[in-house]
C-alpha positions in Angstrom: 160.2 160.0 48.8 164.0 161.4 49.9 163.7 162.1 53.6 165.7 165.2 52.9 162.3 166.2 50.9 160.4 164.9 53.4 161.9 166.8 56.2 161.6 169.9 54.2 157.9 169.9 53.7 157.4 168.8 57.7 159.5 171.6 58.8 157.5 174.1 56.7 154.0 172.5 58.2 155.6 173.0 61.5 156.3 176.7 61.2 153.0 177.4 59.7 151.1 175.3 62.3 153.0 176.3 65.4 154.2 179.8 63.9 157.6 179.6 65.0 161.0 180.5 62.8 161.9 177.4 60.5 165.5 178.1 61.3 164.4 176.7 64.9 163.2 173.6 63.7 165.9 170.9 63.4 165.8 166.9 63.2 166.4 166.6 66.7 163.9 168.8 68.4 161.1 167.6 70.6 157.7 168.6 69.3 156.9 169.3 73.0 159.7 170.5 74.7 161.7 172.5 71.9 158.4 173.5 69.6 156.2 173.8 72.2 153.4 171.9 70.8 150.4 170.9 73.1 148.4 167.6 72.3 145.8 169.9 70.2 148.7 171.5 67.8 150.5 167.8 67.5 147.0 166.8 66.1 146.5 169.4 63.8 149.9 169.0 62.9 149.3 165.4 61.8 146.3 166.2 60.2 148.4 168.7 58.3 151.1 166.3 57.0 148.3 163.7 55.8 146.8 166.1 53.4 150.0 167.6 52.1 151.6 164.3 51.5 148.9 161.8 50.8 149.4 159.6 53.6 147.6 157.9 56.9 149.1 158.3 60.0 147.6 155.8 62.4 146.8 157.8 66.1 148.8 155.2 68.0 151.7 156.1 65.5 151.6 159.7 65.6 151.3 159.5 69.6 155.2 157.9 69.5 156.4 161.1 67.7 158.7 162.8 70.2 161.1 164.3 67.7 161.1 165.7 63.9 162.9 162.8 63.2 160.3 160.4 64.4 157.9 161.6 62.1 160.1 162.1 59.2 161.8 158.5 59.6 158.1 156.8 59.6 156.5 159.4 56.9 159.6 158.2 54.5 159.2 154.5 55.0 155.1 155.2 54.0 155.9 157.3 50.7 
């Protein structure tokens, strides 16, 4: 799947789960610093992404996601 498509899907899920304006979400945005996600938010987001995109994200991999780009790059290789 094209990384732009993956990014748009992930961005929509982040905006929904974290209740923030999609315009504030960029590829460089840090989940914790820029988007204010705590560990529970991150877990729920990973679960939502798995459900939406039909992929499995191992916990150890999900813990490596610092930025939106990290998640999109990983997902792009899985789809």
